[in-house]
N, C-alpha and C positions, 0 to 999 in steps of 0.2 A: 473519626474516620471509620465508623463501623460498617456502613452500607455503601461502599465505593464499588461501582460496577462500570464496565465499559459500555458506552451507549451503542446498541446494535441497530436501532432504527429510530425514526423520528415520528412524531404524531402527525405532522403535515408532510405528505409525500412530495418528492421533488417532481417538477414538471418537465425538466429537461434531462437529457443523458449527460453525465459528467465526463465529457470528452477530454477536458484538460487534466482531470485527475487520472484518467486512464493513460494519457500520454506521459504524464510525469512518472507513473508507476512503470511503464514500459521503458522509459529512458533510464530510470534507476536500475532496472534489471539488466539492461544492455551494458551499462557502465560497470556494474558489479561483475557480470560475466566476462567482460573484456579485461578487467583489472585483476581478476582472481586467477592465478596460474594453476592449471591442472584441475579446474572445477572448484567446487565449494567445499574444500576439506578443512574446515575450521575446527580446531580441537576443542 
């Protein structure tokens, strides 16, 4: 496990806009903001 990196891009570019991914990210943010009282004050 010497050269473990987070993949930032791919060799073959995507041909479509990832609308489902954007929608899931937005839904997660909305649920997080709704369920966290007083903002995101995590110690």
